[in-house]
C-alpha positions in Angstrom: 0.0 0.0 0.0 1.5 3.5 -1.2 2.5 5.8 2.0 4.2 8.6 0.2 6.9 7.1 0.9 7.6 7.2 4.4 7.2 4.2 6.8 4.1 2.9 7.8 2.8 3.7 11.6 0.6 2.7 14.2 -2.1 4.9 12.7 -2.3 3.5 9.4 -2.5 0.3 11.0 -5.0 0.9 12.8 -7.1 2.6 10.0 -6.7 0.1 7.9 -7.6 -2.5 10.6 -10.6 -0.5 10.9 -10.0 -0.2 15.0 -9.0 2.2 17.2 -5.6 3.1 17.5 -5.3 1.8 21.4 -6.8 -1.2 20.2 -4.1 -1.6 17.0 -1.6 -1.0 20.2 -3.0 -3.4 22.3 -2.7 -6.1 20.4 0.9 -5.5 19.2 1.5 -5.2 23.2 -1.1 -7.4 24.8 -2.7 -10.1 22.3 -4.5 -11.9 24.7 -6.8 -9.0 25.5 -7.8 -8.8 22.4 -10.5 -10.6 20.7 -9.1 -12.9 18.1 -11.3 -10.8 15.0 -9.3 -7.3 15.6 -6.2 -9.2 17.0 -6.4 -11.2 13.2 -7.1 -7.7 11.5 -4.0 -6.1 13.3 -2.1 -8.4 11.8 -3.3 -8.5 8.3 -2.9 -4.8 8.4 0.8 -4.4 9.9 1.6 -7.1 7.0 0.3 -5.3 4.6 1.5 -2.2 5.4 5.4 -3.8 6.2 4.9 -2.4 9.9 7.5 -3.7 12.1 6.6 -2.6 15.8 8.9 -0.3 17.9 11.0 -2.7 20.3 12.0 0.0 22.8 8.6 1.6 22.9 7.0 -1.4 23.3 9.4 -2.6 26.2 8.8 1.1 28.3 5.0 0.0 28.1 5.2 -3.6 29.5 8.4 -3.3 31.2 9.1 -6.2 29.5 12.1 -6.6 27.4 11.6 -10.5 26.3 14.9 -11.0 26.5 16.4 -13.6 28.8 20.5 -13.1 30.0 22.6 -16.4 30.0 25.7 -16.1 32.3 28.4 -18.3 31.7 31.7 -17.5 34.4 34.2 -18.7 32.3 36.5 -18.0 30.0 34.8 -17.6 26.5 37.8 -20.5 24.9 36.0 -22.7 27.5 32.7 -21.5 26.9 32.6 -22.3 23.1 35.6 -25.0 23.4 33.4 -27.2 26.1 30.7 -29.3 25.1 28.8 -29.1 27.6 28.1 -25.0 27.5 27.3 -25.4 23.7 25.0 -28.0 25.2 23.4 -26.0 27.5 23.4 -22.7 25.5 21.4 -25.1 22.4 19.2 -26.0 25.7 18.2 -22.4 27.1 17.8 -21.1 23.7 15.3 -24.7 22.4 13.0 -22.9 25.9 13.0 -19.5 25.2 12.4 -19.6 21.6 9.2 -21.2 22.1 8.3 -18.6 24.8 8.7 -15.8 22.5 12.0 -14.3 24.7 15.8 -14.0 23.2 18.6 -15.0 24.6 21.5 -12.4 25.6 25.0 -14.6 26.6 27.3 -12.9 28.8 30.2 -14.4 29.6 33.2 -13.4 32.0 36.1 -15.1 33.3 35.6 -16.0 36.9 38.9 -14.7 38.1 37.8 -11.4 38.4 36.8 -10.2 35.0 32.8 -10.7 35.5 32.7 -7.2 36.8 30.8 -6.3 33.3 28.3 -9.3 33.4 27.6 -7.6 36.7 26.7 -3.9 35.5 25.1 -5.7 32.9 22.8 -7.5 35.8 22.3 -4.4 37.9 20.8 -2.7 34.9 17.9 -5.1 34.3 18.3 -5.1 30.5 16.7 -8.7 31.1 13.9 -9.9 32.1 15.3 -13.2 34.1 18.7 -14.4 34.2 20.0 -18.2 33.6 23.2 -19.2 35.4 25.4 -21.7 33.9 28.7 -22.9 35.7 28.3 -21.0 39.0 32.0 -20.5 41.0 31.4 -19.7 44.8 33.6 -16.3 44.6 32.2 -14.5 41.2 29.6 -12.8 42.9 27.3 -13.2 39.9 24.6 -15.1 41.5 24.5 -12.5 44.6 24.2 -9.8 42.0 21.4 -11.3 40.4 19.1 -11.3 43.4 20.6 -8.4 44.3 18.4 -6.7 41.5 15.3 -8.3 41.7 15.8 -10.1 38.6 14.2 -13.9 38.2 17.1 -15.8 38.4 17.6 -19.7 37.7 21.0 -21.8 38.1 21.7 -25.2 36.2 23.6 -26.3 39.3 22.6 -25.7 42.9 23.8 -22.9 44.6 27.2 -22.2 45.7 25.4 -20.7 49.1 22.4 -22.1 51.1 21.6 -18.5 51.8 20.8 -17.2 48.2 17.1 -18.1 47.5 16.9 -19.6 44.4 15.7 -22.1 41.4 17.9 -24.2 39.8 18.1 -27.7 38.2 20.7 -29.5 38.6 22.3 -33.6 38.3 22.9 -35.7 41.4 26.8 -35.3 41.5 27.0 -37.5 44.5 25.5 -40.3 43.1 27.6 -40.0 40.0 30.6 -39.9 41.9 30.0 -42.7 43.9 28.6 -44.5 40.2 32.2 -43.9 38.8 34.0 -45.1 42.0 31.2 -48.2 42.4 32.2 -49.4 38.5 36.0 -49.1 39.2 35.9 -51.3 43.2 33.7 -53.7 40.9 36.5 -54.1 38.0 38.5 -55.3 41.1 40.8 -51.9 41.6 41.9 -51.6 45.0 44.0 -47.7 44.9 41.7 -45.2 43.2 42.7 -41.9 43.0 40.3 -39.3 41.8 41.3 -35.6 39.5 38.7 -33.4 40.9 37.2 -30.4 39.2 37.6 -26.7 40.3 36.2 -26.9 44.5 34.5 -23.5 44.6 31.8 -25.3 42.1 29.2 -26.8 43.8 29.3 -29.9 41.3 33.0 -30.8 41.3 33.0 -31.0 44.9 30.1 -33.5 45.2 31.7 -35.3 43.0 34.6 -35.2 45.2 32.8 -36.3 47.8 30.6 -39.3 46.3 34.2 -40.3 45.3 35.3 -40.2 49.2 31.8 -41.9 50.1 32.0 -44.8 48.1 35.5 -45.4 48.9 34.6 -45.4 52.6 31.9 -47.2 51.9 34.2 -50.3 51.1 36.6 -49.6 53.3 39.3 -48.2 51.2 41.5 -45.7 51.0 41.9 -42.5 48.7 44.9 -43.6 46.6 45.5 -39.9 45.3 44.2 -36.4 45.1 45.1 -34.1 41.7 43.1 -31.2 41.0 41.9 -30.0 37.5 39.9 -27.3 35.6 37.4 -29.4 33.5 39.3 -28.9 30.8 41.6 -31.0 29.0 44.7 -29.1 29.7 44.5 -29.9 32.7 43.4 -33.4 32.4 47.0 -33.1 30.4 49.1 -31.6 32.9 47.7 -34.5 35.9 47.9 -37.9 33.9 51.6 -37.1 33.3 52.2 -36.4 37.3 50.3 -40.0 37.4 52.0 -41.9 34.8 55.6 -40.2 36.5 54.9 -40.5 40.4 55.6 -42.4 43.1 51.4 -43.2 43.7 50.7 -46.2 41.5 47.2 -46.4 40.5 45.4 -49.1 39.3 42.1 -47.4 39.4 41.2 -43.3 38.2 38.1 -41.3 38.2 38.6 -38.5 36.3 35.9 -35.4 37.6 35.0 -34.4 33.4 35.2 -36.0 30.3 37.7 -33.3 28.5 39.7 -33.8 31.4 39.8 -37.3 31.2 41.0 -37.4 27.5 43.9 -35.1 28.3 44.4 -37.7 31.5 44.2 -40.5 28.4 46.8 -38.7 26.1 49.3 -38.4 28.9 49.1 -41.9 30.1 49.5 -43.1 26.5 52.9 -40.9 26.1 54.5 -42.4 29.6 53.7 -46.0 28.1 50.8 -46.7 30.8 48.2 -48.7 29.0 44.2 -48.4 29.8 42.7 -50.4 30.9 45.6 -52.7 31.5 47.8 -50.7 33.9 45.1 -48.4 35.0 41.5 -48.3 34.8 40.1 -44.8 33.6 36.1 -43.5 34.2 35.3 -39.6 33.1 32.2 -37.9 34.0 30.0 -35.8 31.7 29.1 -38.4 28.9 30.2 -35.8 25.8 30.4 -37.3 22.4 33.9 -37.5 21.9 33.9 -39.8 24.8 32.5 -42.2 22.9 35.6 -41.8 19.9 38.6 -42.2 22.7 41.6 -44.4 22.7 40.3 -46.7 24.6 36.8 -45.3 24.6 36.1 -43.3 27.7 33.7 -45.3 30.4 31.9 -42.3 31.8 28.9 -41.1 33.7 26.1 -39.1 31.9 25.4 -35.6 32.6 23.4 -33.8 29.7 24.0 -30.6 29.7 20.9 -30.1 27.1 18.6 -31.6 29.8 19.7 -29.8 32.6 19.6 -26.2 30.8 16.6 -26.6 29.2 15.1 -27.8 32.6 16.7 -24.6 34.2 15.3 -22.4 31.4 11.9 -24.0 31.8 12.0 -23.0 36.1 12.7 -19.9 34.6 9.1 -19.1 32.7 7.1 -20.7 35.2 8.8 -17.9 37.7 7.8 -15.1 35.3 4.8 -16.7 34.8 3.8 -17.3 38.0 6.3 -15.0 39.9 7.0 -17.6 42.6 10.1 -19.4 43.0 9.5 -23.4 41.9 10.7 -26.5 43.3 14.4 -27.6 42.4 14.8 -30.3 39.4 16.7 -32.9 39.6 18.4 -35.1 37.2 20.0 -38.5 38.0 23.3 -39.8 36.4 23.6 -43.6 34.8 26.9 -45.4 34.3 27.9 -45.5 30.6 30.4 -48.9 30.6 33.2 -48.5 28.1 36.7 -49.8 26.9 38.8 -47.6 29.3 37.2 -49.0 32.6 
């Protein structure tokens, strides 16, 4: 329709649809409050005119941005290289798309470089927040809660004082499953490569390892600390292969670390599983193609993040913090143990 070269306005839409300007505006901003007949007329007029609503104006009226901040307090390289984060972001986006929300991804190294992220959260530029990979020292969750923005975590809060919804894996059970399998395979000296112990998931897996060893009357074979990445696995594997402690079983708290451990062990002539049985954690796709293929424990980033996003949408709709959603891990047996 010709408008003498000028862009269409809301008045043009209302005129073509045969409704008042207020009704046209309501049909765009709050369509549920308008009859189906008038809503259809407005939508048809918008399509014919090529009218695009002003998102900023809509936000001023509704006080909603229709965006959700997904916060991953990790270095950029980690976010884009770790399959867990890739799956988690995909899971969140699948839920937000269905609810007509836009995902805004925020990243920041937990080692003192989350100031920019915290400033964004305090500005209330998002209707809700999903935090993935929460560290006890990063201050992200506390900032989000203090800003009054509905917040949901992937993983249990580091501090029980913070009241937020969350989805989580039973990581203690996962650590116990991994350790129990090594014991059932005849291992008597079982070590662990932990993740960062300022993360609840890493601590829970560590506690599961200790609990299962104690339940079978076995002492710890050795503890090495990692960062849930391949490089720290390489370092731990080298120390294990060349150190004085002789293990016959090893629980590695993430598959990426386990891949690094396997590489280092092979370089030093340690045969897996003949000399040392290894169990990982996460069941990333690469685990099945490792040499040898990696026995591991399931931890679906997609399922965990999907659950967290669903909890957030529920909270936005009801105004009530929903109960946590806990997923249960399973052991996947392959060639490494």
